[in-house]
N, C-alpha and C positions, 0 to 999 in steps of 0.2 A: 523430511527428506526431499519432498517436492520443492519446498522453499529454497533449499540449498542448491538443488540441481537446476531447477528451471523456474521456480516461483509457482504461485498458484495454490499454495497450501491452505489459504483461507477458504477455498471452495470446499475443503474437507472439514476444517475445524469449526467454521461458523455454523454450518448445518448440524454438525455433530453436537454442538452446545445446545442448539434448538431442540434437537431430538432427545437430549438429555433432560429437557424440561426447563432450561434457563430461558426466562422471558426475553423477547427479541432485542430490546435496548440493552439489557444487561449482558446478553450473549455477544453483542457487538462490542461493548466496552471490554468484556472479558477477553475476547479474542484479540483486541489491541494490546491488552496487558500480556498475553501469552506470547505474542509475536515480537515484542519490543526487544527482548534480549538478543535475538538474532540480528536485529538492526544495529544494536550497540556493538556487539562483537564484530560484525561485518565492517562497520565504520572504523573501528580500531585497526582492523587488518589493512585498511587503506590509508593509514595515518600519513604515510610518505607522500601519496598523491594529494591528500588534503592540505599538507603543509605548503604546497605550491599555490594554494588559493587563499592565502591569508587576507588579501585585500577584499575578496568577495565574501568570505565566510561571515563576518559580522552582520551584513545585510541579509544573507540567506538565513542565518540562525534567528534573527529578529523576526523576519516574515514568517518563518516556520513556527515560531512560538505563538505569534498572533493568530496565524491560521489554525494551528492545532487546537488552541483553546476555544476559538470561535466555533469550529466544527464540533468540538466536544459539547459545548454549551448548547448548540443547536440540537444535537442528538438528545441531550437530556430534557430539552423543552418539547420534544416530539412525543405525543401520546403513543403508548404501546400499539393501539389499534392502527394508527396511521403508519407507524414504522413497519408494522406487520404487512400492511398492503404495499409498502414501498419496497420490501425485500426482493420480490421477483424482479422488479425493474432495476434495482441496484446490482443484483447478481447478473442480470442480462447485460448491463452496461459493462460490468467488470469482465464478463466472459468475452464480449466482443473486443474489448480493449486487449485482453491477453491474446486472443486469436490473431488480432491484426497488429500487435505491438511492433513486430520487426518491420513490416511495411510502413507503419505510422512513423516510427523513428527515422527510417530512411527518407521518407517524404520531407520530414522536418529538417533533416540534414541538408537535403537539396535546397530547401527554402532558405536555410541559413547561409548558404553560399552567396545568395543575393543580399548583400548587406545594405541595400538601399533603405530597407526598413529600419535599420539601426540609427535612426535620426533621433530628434528630440522626442517624437511620438514613441518610438521604440524604447527609449530610455525610461519612460514612465509606464509604458504598457507592460513590459516584462515583469517588473515586481508585482503588478496587479494580477498578472497571470499566475505567478508563483503563489500569491496569496490565496487565489481561488483553488489552486491545486491542494494547498495545505489545509484549507477549510474542508475540502472533500475528504482528505486523509483523516482529519479529526472526527469527521461524521461517520465515514465508512471506509475502513482501511483496505478493502479488496481492490487490487489493481493500481494501488498508489505508486508503486515502483515504476510501473510502465508509464504512467502519466508524468512522473518526475523526469524519466529519461527523455520523454518527448519534449518536455519543456527545455531541458538542457541542450538537446539537439537544436531546438529553435533559437535558443540563446546564443548558439554559435560554438558550443563545446564539441570536440571531435574525439578526444582521447577517451577510449572506453573505460580505462581504469580510473581516471579522474571522474568521469561521469558516474561510475558505480559508487565511488567513494562519496560523492556529493549526494547521490540518491539515498544511500544508507544513512548518512548523517542527517539529511532532511527528514527521512522517515523516522529515525530515532528521536529527533527533536520534536516532531509533531506528536509522536506517540507518548513520549515522556510527559509533556505538558498536558495532553488529553487524559492520561492515566492519573495524574494528580488531581484533576477535576472529577474524574470518575470515583476515585477513592474518597474524596471529600463528600461526594453525593451518595456514596454507598452502593454504587452501580455494578461493582465487580463481584462475580460469584467466585469466591477464592478457592474453594475446593476443586470445582471443575476447571478453573483457570490454572491452578497449579498442576493438575494432571496434563493439561495441554502444554503447559510450559516445559514440563519434564520431557514430554514427547517431542517437543520442538528441539530441545537441547540434545536429546539422544538421537533423534533423526538427523540432526545436522552433523553429528560426530560420525554416524554410520555413513551418511552420504559422502563424506570426505573420502571414504575408502572405496565406495562402490561407483561413484560418479564417473570414473574413468572407464568403467566397463559398460556403461549404459549410454546409448546415443540420446542426446538431449531432445532430438526430434520426436522420439517415442514418448518421452516423458511429457513434452509439451502437448502432443496429440492426446495423451491420456488426460491431461488437465482440461483441455478444451472439451473433450467428451464428457468428463465428470461435471464440469461447469454447465454444460448444455443440459445434461440430464437432471441436475439439481435445480437449475432454473425452471425447466419444464415442470418439475414436481411442485415447486412453490407457486408457480402460476396456476396449476391445477388445484392445489390446496387453498389458494387465496380466492379464486374466482369461480370455482366449479364445485366445491364441496360445501 
């Protein structure tokens, strides 16, 4: 429901998988698997907006595939002990992104109005930025949507529906290729992942009926509070216990 209304559901599902006893790297891979269906269905819902971006889509999809598989490979090469220590820092980064996402996107939109940067340097720099974003998404999915929206704002996009469509398509592409590598490596906890997947699908359906009755600001504040509390908990568990 959080993902459908305001985003930030990873702050609940990823720690839940850890609390259920799934190892950290596997929990991250499983969470990516469980979230992917929402990205795919969302991208399909924005197919009209995406059809207007036919020229840009091949490049975006290629970079998403390269970034997603690179990030997933890096995750699988990371020892469980190292990734466990990185969890609180990754959650902190994602929480700060979520809390400042609106201001961050607004700042990038203002920057995009100054098209002086859109020179030869900008032409080559933007694909590299997108590649870095997709590598992050393949490695750790939390906050990916916000980072992609910020990238799109910096790239000069202004139509929010088009941006959401590209965000979901990029997230889906990154997730699908990452999941393929996770399946090959045997990193997905299928039982727990299926439960989260069913919850994601059910929550999305329920959210479609209740979202009009709940102010997004309340949901976003709850996500920030939950993300902060969970981040503090993992810092305590990692460094003080």
